[in-house]
N, C-alpha and C positions, 0 to 999 in steps of 0.2 A: 928881780930873783935868777940865777940863770938854772936853765933844768938839765937834767944829760939829756943824751943821747934815746938813751932807751926811756927814758920818761917820756919825750915827745911825738917817740911815733906812735902809727895807726895801729890798733890792732893786729890787723892782718900780718904790719910788718914787724911787729911782735911776735907771731905767731911762726913767722919763716925763720925767727933765729932762734927757734927751739931745733934741739937734736932732736934726734932720734936713731933708734937703731936699727940699723939695717937687718931685716931677717928677710928669711925666704919664702915666701905668697907661700900659703897651705895650697892646698889641691883643688879646694873647690870655697867658695866667699862666703859668708857668714849666713846673709838670707836664702843660700841655697841650704846652708844647715839647720837652718831653722826652720825650713818649711817639711826635710826630711823627719826633724826631731817631733815627736808627741807632743810634745809639751806645747813648742815654740808655734808650731802649722798654727795653734788653733788664734797665734795675731795676729797672722798673715789673712784670714779671710774679713770677707767684707762684711762679715756679721755677727763679727766679735762683742763679744759681750762681757764685762769687766767682773760682774753680778757671778753671775752665771763661773766665770772660771775660779774666782775666789771660792766659789761654794762647794765647786771641784776638789778644788786644792786642799782645806779642809776637811773634805768627807775622805782623802784617799788615806790617810791615817799618818803622813811623813811631810807637815805645810812646812817645817823647817828645812828639810833638803829641798823643796818648791822652789821654797825663796830664794836659796841660794842659789838655786841654779840660774833663779833671776837677776838676781843680781852678778854675776859672771855672765850674763848675754847682755845686761846695761855693759859695763865694760870692755866688753869684745864692739857691740858697737859703736862705744865712747871712739875708739882706736881707729875701728874702719872707715867712722866719718872725719877722720883726722887727719886719715892716711889720705881719702877722696881733696880735702882739701889741700895740705900742701901739693899734690899731683896736680891741681889745677890753679896753684896760684896766679899765673900769667893772663889766665883766660879771665879770672873775676877783676883783676886790673882793670883788665884792657875796657869790661863792661862798666865799669866805673867811672870811665873819663868820656865816654858816649851821653850815661846822662849828666853830665856836667854841658859839657856839649848842646846842650836836647834843653836844658833850662835855660840858657842865655838863649837861644832864635823862640822859645815859649814868650819871653819878655819882648823882645820886640818887635814878634808880631801883635802883641796884645797892646805897644805903643802906636800902633799902626789903627789898629780897629778904631781906636778913640778920634785918630785925627779923620778917621772916614765916619765917623758917623759924626762929628762937629759939622763936618763939607755937607753930606744930607741936610743939616738942620739948616741949612744956610740958606742951601739951595730950593728946600721949601720953603721959606717964607718967600722968597725972590719970585715963587711959580703959584702959587696959591693963586693970588687977586686977578692974572691974566685968565686963568680956569674958569675960575667963576664967569667971568667977563662971557668965552667961547660959550660957555651950554647957556646962559639964560638971550645971547642972539640966536645960539643952533633952536633953542624951541622959539624965538620970535619967526625963525626961518618957518618950521617946521607950520609950525597957526597957518602963516603965511599962502604956503604952499595946500594943504585944505581945505582952507576958502577960495583961494584958486581954484583949485578942481572942483570944489562945491557950485562954486559960480558957472565952471563952463559945465558942468553936468546940466546944473538947472536951467539956462540957457540954450543948451542941446532938448533939451526936456520940451523947455518952452517952443522952443523953434519944429520942433516935432508937432506939438499940440496944433501951433497955428496952420500948419498944414491940413493936418486932422481938421479942422475949424475950415480950412478953403473946401477939402474934400466933401463933409458935412452940408457946405453952404449948398449943392446942388444935389440933392436927394434923389434924383429921376435920374441921375449922370453918376453917381458914385460909384468909384472903384471898392466893392465890400471887399475884394482881398488883398488892397494897397491897405484900405483904411484900418482891415484888420493890422495887417505888416505892424503901421505907426503904431496902436493900441495898444502892442505887444512890447514892443521898444520903452514908450513913456512909460509902462508901468515897469519894466526891466529895469530903466535906468533909477525912478522912484525906489522898489527896492534895493538895488544893488547899493548903491550909492546913500540912501539915507538921507533921502532929500523932506522928512518928515519935520515940520516946525518950518518952514519956509510959506508966510502966508500965500503968496502968491503962489507955489507951487500950490499949495492945499485948495485953494479956488477953482486950479487948473485941475488938478487931479479930479475931483466931485464931476468936471462935466465929462473930463475922459472916461469916466468907470457907466458914465448913464450912457456915453456914448455907445462904450461897449454891449452895454446893453442891446441897444437898439441894432446893434452889429450881427448878435447871435442870433436876436429874433430874424431877423432880416434872412441870415443864414441860413437859420432848421424853415423857417419858410420857402428860400429857395428850393432846400435838400426833398423836404416833404411836396412839394407841387413837381420840383423834376422825376423823385419814385413813382408818385401817381402820371405821373404823363410818363413814362419810361424819356423821361428829357435827361443825355447826358451830360450837357452843358451845363443845365442847372444845378445838377448831384454834383458837378466837378464843383461852380461856384463854391455850392457851401462846402464839398470838405475843404477848399485852401481856407476860407474864411478860419474852419475852426482849425487849420494847422498852423495856422499865420496867428491865431488867437493862444494857442499848445494847448489846446482842447481839444484834438479832435476824439482822443479816447473816451475822453467824459457826454461826449458829443455823440457818439454811437452807442456808447452802455448807453444813452436814455432813450435815445431812438428803438433801441433794441428790446426795450425796455416796452415803450410803447406802442410797438407790434405784436407784440407779445399780448400785452393786455387787452387789442382791438380784436383778437384771433378768440382768446382764452375769452371773450365775453362776446363773441360771436358763435360759438359755443354756447357755452351756455343759455343764450336765447335760444336757439333754437332748437334747446328740450325743455324749455320754461312752458309749461305745462299752463298756468295761471296766464301767461300772456298769450296764448294758443285760445285758451278759455275768451279770454276777453276781446278775442277779430272774433270770435263767430258768436257770442251770446252772450249773454249774463250769466251771468255765475252762479245765481239762484233761481237762474228758468231754462226751458229747455233747448240744449247745446251747452251747457256749462259743465266745470269741472268739479266731480268732486276731491273731497280729500283724500283719499286714497289715488288718485291720477283717472278716474273713469269717469268717462264724461254722463250729463243726465242723459237720459232717457230721451231719445230724438237729431243726440247733437256729435252723435258718435261718426258720419260720417263726415260732417263740415271742420271739428277736430285733426281726422284725420287728413284730411286735404290739405287744412293749418300745417299740420305737423309735415308732413312732405316739402308744400311750401317753402315755410323756415328753414329746411332739413337745403332745398334748394339757395336758397338768398345764402346757410351758411359755407355751401363747399365756392359759391361764387368771391365771398368777403377771405374766404381760405386762399383762393386761389391767386386775387388781387393782391394781399401782404404778402405771400410768398415771392410773385413776378417784384412787386417794388423792394423787398431785402436780397432779392438776386439780382435787383436792378444797380443798387446799392453798392454790394460783392463786385457786383464787375465792374465801377467806374474805380472803387478805390483800388481793385487786381493790374487796373490802367495807369492810371497814376500819378505823377509825380513832382513831386515840388520842385518848381522851375529855376531853384536857384541849388536846392541840395542834391536836388536827383534822389531826393530817400523817396522808395517808395511807401504811396498813404497805408496801403492794407498793412504793409511791417511794421508801419506807429500801432494799428491797432490786432491786430496778432500776433502774441511772442509763438516762437516753433511750440509747439506741441498744443499751442491750444486748439478749441474746433473752430470750425467760421460757422461764418456772421448767419448765414442761414441754417446749416444742424443743429445752434444754439433754438432759432427761433421755432425749426421743425418741431425739436426733440418737444418745448414746453406744448405746441399744441398739439402733438398726437397724446402727451401725458392726461393735458389736459380732456382731449376728445376722448378717450380712452375710458377716463375717469365719472366724466356723463356719461358715457353707454354702460361702463355697468351699475353705476350708479340707475336707472330709468330701468336696465332689465329687473333689476333686485327693488325698484321703491313703485312701478308702476305697469300694473297691470295692461293697461292699454295700451303706452310704448314698445312693450314688449310684447304683446299683440299684433301691432299694424309692424316691427321691426320684423318679427319673425316670420310670417306670414308674407311678407313683401322684402324681406333679404333682396333678392335679383334685383328689385329696385335700390334697395342702398347701397347694396354693392355696385349697379352701374353706377351711381352716384360719383363713390367714391374711387372707381377705377376713371372715371368721367375728369375727374379732380387731378387727378396724378396725372392722367393723358396729357391733361392742359398741360400744368404745368412740367409736363419735362416738353413737349413739343414748345411753349415760348422762352423756357432757355437753355431751348437747345442751339448752341455758338458754338463754331467753331474753336477752339483758343481758352473756353472757358468753362469754369466747373460750372456741373446743373447743379439747380437749385436742389433737387431730392436725389440719395441714391436710392440705389436697391436695395439695401437697407433698411432707411427709413422709408421705404410703401410697403416694404412687408411690415413694420411697423405698422401701421395704417390700419395695412388689411385686420393684421393681430387684433384689431382694437375689436374688431367687430364681429371678432371669431366667436363670440360667444352667442351671437343672434346665427351665426349661420353651422354653429353644432343643433342650435333650437332649432333651424331650418331644415335643415339635413332628418333628424327624428320627427317631425311633422312630417317629412316627403315620404317619410318609411310607411309611419302610423298610417297617413292614407290610404297605400297599397298594400300594405299587411291588410289591415280591413277589409279592405275592398275580395284580397283572395280567402281572409277566413271564411267570408261571407261567401265566398263560389263554391269555397270548396271547405267543408266546414268538417272539423275531426272527429266530430261525434256519430257524422253519418256516411257512409264508404259508399250508400247507394246508390247517391243519388248523385245528376251529371245535368255539368250545368250547361244553362240554354246559348244560343249564340251572342245573345243580350249583354251577359254573364261577361261575358267572354270580352265582348267588344267594349264595354265600359274598363272593364283592364286596361285595353289598349288601348282606348279612349285619355285614360288616366295618366300612363306613364308615358305619351306622345305629349300630352299636358305641361307635365313635370318637364319634356325634355325641353320645349316649347320654351317654357318662362325663363329661363336658363341658356339659353341657344347662345346667344351674344356673347357671350362670357366662357371662354374654353377651359379655364378649370373650376371656373362652377361647377361648371356641365359636367367635368370630368368628378365632379364629389357626388352629383346628383346621380350619373350614372351609376357611381358604386355600390350609393344604397339601390335602386332599379337593379343593377345584380342581385344583391343579396334576396328581397323579393320575388326575382324569378325564381332563384333555386329556392326558394319558399314553397312555390309556385309548383315548382317540376317533382318538389318531396306530398305534395298534397296530391299532385295527378297521379305520379306515381303509386300511393296507396290505392288510387279508387281503379287502378286497372283490376279486371278478373284474368288468373292464371291459371284458373282449373280446368279437367278436361276436353268442359262445352267450349270454349275459349279457341279451341285449338282441331274443331271435329271440319271437316270439308265435302262429307258425304252428303250432307243434308240442309235444308235450310242453314240460313244464318241463325245465331241464336240470341236473346235477348243479351247474353255475356258478349259474346261477339259485335251488335251493336254500340252496347255501353263502347266498347274499346275501340270504334271505327268513331264514330264520337268525340272522345277525349283525344282520339287522332289526331283529328281534322280540325281542334281546337288546337293543341301545342299548333301542328302549322300552320297552325292562323298567325296568332301568338308570334312563335320565330320568324316565320317569312313579314309579314309586317314592321316589328320593330327590328328586322336587320335593316330592311329599307329605312326606315326613320334616321338610322342609323349610317347607312350607306355615303353621305354626303357629308360626315367627320372624317376627323383628323382620326390616322392607323390606332395611334394610341387609346380613342375614345371603342375604336371596334376591339383593340387588347383588354379594354378594362372589361366588357359586356361580352365577351367570345366566353367563359367557360361557360355564366348560365345559359346564354342562348344554345349552347354543348351540351348541359344536363338538360334543357327543354327538347333538343333534338332526340337526346339520346331516349327520353320517356317517349317521346311520340312514337319513337320507332319499335323501341321494346312493346306497346302495344298491341305492334299490328307483322311483329317479325314472326311471333311464334306459328301464326296463322301462314303466312308468309314461308315458312319454311315446312306446315304439312300442307302447302298447297306445290309443294315443288314434289315433296316425296313421293305424293304418289303422283306425281305425273313420271316419275323419273320409274315410278313402281309400270306403270306402262308402257315405255320404254323400254325397259329393260324384258315384257313379253316379246318382245325382238326376236328373240333365242329360241322363243317354240317357236316361232311360223318355221315352213320347213320353205325357204330360198334355194334350194338346191335340188329339187326333184317338183316342180311345178312343170307344169306344161304352159305351152305357149297362149292355150286356151283362156286360160286361168290368169295370166301375166298378162294378157288385155283386157281384161275384166275390171271395166269402169270402177266396180266398186275399191275401197279402201282394204287394208289390211285388218282385220279384228283388233288388233292391240293401236293400230289408229284410230279408225273408229271409237273403237276407246278415251285415246287419248284427248280426240274431240271433243266429247261427251266431255270430257272431266275438264275443258276448258272450259266451254260453254257456261257448263254450269258456274263455275269459278266468276267467272264473268258478268253474268248476270246475277247470286247471290252476293258475291264480295266485293269484287272492282267496280260493279257500275255505282256504289256507293261509297268507295276510297277515290276516287281518280277521279279529278277535275272534269269538271264540264267544256264542253268547246269552248263556251264562253271567256274560261276564264283567263287568265292574265299571260300571255303566249312565251314562251324563253325563261318561266318561274318553273324550275323540277321540285315538285312536293316528294315529301316524303314517300309516298304508297309512287311516284309515278319512278323513283329512283329503285325500289324495291319490283317493282314488275317487271321493268328494264333488266333487271340483272337476275332478273325470274326466266325472261323471258330468252336471255343467252347462255343462261345455264342449259334448258332445254333444247336446245340447239346443238351446241358443247356436244353436250351428254346423249343426244339421235347419233351426230357424227362418230362421235367416239366407237358404240354398240353398232353401228349399223359398219365400221368396218370391222370389228370383232364376229361378222354372220361369217359362216364355214360350214357347208359349201356355201357357196354364192353362182350359180346357173345362169344361162343369158334371159331366158324370162325372170330368174327371179331378181336380178339385176332392171329389169322393168318395170316388176312389182315395188321394188325398194324405191327407185325414181319416184316412180308415182306417190308412193307414201311419204316420201323428201316432199312434194307441191303440195299434200294436202297439208304437211306439219307448218309449209311456210305458211299456205293463206291460214288457217287457223292459228297461228301466233299471230299473224301479220294485223287478222283481222279484229284478235280478241285479248292481243296481250296487249302487242307493242310495235308499230314501225318497222319492219323487219328490214328496214334498208337506212334504220337509223342505229341499226347495234355494231356496226360496224365491222369488226374480224369476223366474230361467229358466223354474219351472214356472209360474206364472204364464201367460210369455210364451206357454210351448207351448198351453198352456188357452184362451189370448184367441186364439192366430192361427185357432186350428180353426175355430171360428164365424167369426170375420171375412173368413175365405173367400169367405162364402156369403151377405153379405151385397151391397147393393146398392150401389153406388158411389152416388148419392144420399144412402144412409144414413150413407155412411163419416165422413163428417166430423165429425158428432153423437152418434158410437156412444160407451160408454165404455170398448169395450177399447181401445182406442186408447193409456189410460194403461197401463197396463200390455207394452206393445211397447215397442221400439226404434223411432226415427221415420226411422231408415234402414231396417225392417224394411217397414214401414207404405208408406213413400215407394215400395221396389224392386216387392214387389206391388200396387203402380196399374199398374207401367209394363205386366204382364199384362193390364190391363183397357183397354188407350190402342192406339193404330193403330201402325201398322209403323212408319212415319217418324218416331215417338218413339221412338227407342234409350236405352237403357241405359245407363250408365259402360262396362258390360261389352262390349256391344257397339258403345259410342262408340269406345271407347281398342283394341277387337280384341284380347279377353285370355282368356284361358282359364278357366273357375270360378276352379280353382285358385291361379290368378297375382290376381285381381281379390281370394277370397277373404283371401290375404296381405295384398294393400294395403291394404284394410277389419282388419282386426287393427294396423295400425300406425298407425291416422288416428282420430280421433276422428273424432263424433256434425255437428260444425260443417264438417269437413275433405271429408266425404262428403256432407252437403248441397252445397257448390260444385261438384263436380263431377256432381251430381244436378242441381245451377240449371241447367250448364252444357248439359246435354243437353235442360231443356227450354224456353232460349236457341236454342241452334239449331232445334226445331219450329217455335217461333213463328217463327224466319226464315224458313224452309223455309213454310208457312203463307202470309205474306206474298208472301211471293215467285209460288206460285202468286195470288195475288191474292184467298182465298180473306177470308173475316173471322171466319170459324167457326173456334170450335179447340174441340178432343174435348170433353170433358167431366172429364177427366183433366185437364187441363194446368191450370186454375185451384183445382181441389181441391190438385193434388202443391204448386200455388206457395203456397199459402194453408197447408195443413198443411204444408212443409219450413219454412215462416219460424217457423210459431208451434209445431207439437212442437222446433224444436232449439231452441230459448230455454226451451223446460216441461221438455226432458226431463233426468232425472236422471242425475247422476253414475256411478250403478249401474251404467244400460242401454249399455252397449258394443258394436258393430257384434260 
């Protein structure tokens, strides 16, 4: 049946025959129209719901109108779709042709894949048998290689074992380090290559391990012998053996633990009271130790000696232990493995770890401190022995530290003990040190309390009491004088006791009017003060002599206390000396009541002294007989030691001379006969002071001033300016004397200010030479004003001389020359 051309055409071809009317495209596409339409825009939304749209259309009240619009939109879309297909007809046909070619190519590839799979199945069947053969042969070869390696290492281990047997065959000549190296290699081969299960190796390994134990024993023996005998070679051999064995660190830990244990045991044995009891007698008879650690009656001395003996033995053992450990550390710090050049110390001590000696010393100090603390609290006997004998205990410790330091002092090697380590051991017995110092203070303070009881103020200690205090202090110092540190601690306690003594002595001093009277015989209060002064002076002198050979720091420790003793001693007699000086000064002030300007030559040549001088001499003799004879040391006393009273007498004698010269220079008028009288008074003064107070030749500047003033008063005024005598006199004395040579209208500061001699003297005591010159200069200016007011042009020869000497002498006056 023949088909018409129209019936055999494809749908697209049939579509191309459709006739379409040509219309003018609208301004906007249907989709754009739909998007602007309120009804159709809902269809373009991704969340469009037909149910919601239908419900909204039905509820709008005009569903028919909405349906008609939908039909119109459908027709419009179909028309647009047809237009799009027709406009792209050629593109759609070309895409259809490409799909046909792709389908043909795909069928060709499918055929080729089937062919390749068939070839692979054939190849697999041909290669499977050779592969199985190769795998089996490879496994066989691997097993053969492993067996060969096992046999090789087994033979090597056996050869090394034979070498080890050869070395061990001659134990007297065995090279321990080489044997250790062989032993280590054998075990390394056994462990690394898993030779377990081989009978010949198993049998040989048992002997190798036994030999290793022997090597360790010999190495440890060499180490210990070398450490005890400080033999560097033996220690080096032992260390090398353990290094070759690979056990150096473990061996060192074992050795350190051993020496720690020895030291701790030694300390425990030293303070074992039961052991001490057994060494001096039965525990149930005399000399035994009771449960409280106190010896039985009659056994204290033996137990004490036994304790000290054991402590001495302990110190020796601790010294040996530390020196031995230090010697081990020294060899470790120098010994290197000859093959690897590794420093053995680096194998034992890693960075940041403490040194061997520090570890051992720390353990020993800790054990020692614990034992000392326990002995102090648990045994009254040990506490008493170590407290009373602390200097001996400290000397033992100090000697131990000194011996260790001396025996381990090698250049380039760290010492066995550091400074901190030494302080730690000393601190371990500090509890006994505190108790010892408290006992020392108690002994001395009890003596002071007995000699100067608080309840009794009137009692005066005897010389024997003071001697006992001094002797006790000397014993305390001598008991610790071998150690500077302990000496300073004891001196501090002595200083506290001396301050207590000074306080008690000060309480005993009498300070009423009866202690200051100087006109009658010495009163009981004064005699009591004299005794106190002498006692305190004795204490000060003797203790100063004791510590004179000690370092300066020791003197500084006792200086405040000795100063307090000296101050109280001075206070006990200072008021008396001041009263005596005031009395002597009042006698000298009577010089102004004498008429030195109108005396005749006959009176001047009289051998009798002036009345004031006679009274002065009587007072000096009275002071000497009643007071100074009891205070000043006898001629048999130690020469060169100036006592408190000697110093006060010297000061008083110097003041008397200066005071006399001052007021002698103020005498005005002074005639020639008056000069002779004054010169004789000066001679009498010199004699009285020298014989009864103090040797005038030893007074220095005051005596030179007295000797210079006597000839000075006889010099002519014209000779004064160039006289060498001026050098030994204070400027104020010279200037005051020149007033006696001037006219009456040249008033002295005493006259100008209308002062009494005593008032002017007090003012001079408070002023320096420069201020005195200002006062004198004012009188000179007044004198010049009066002369000019009279119309005179000539001044007294004294005026220019005083101006010149005043300005010159005050500039060059020594500081020691005071008015």
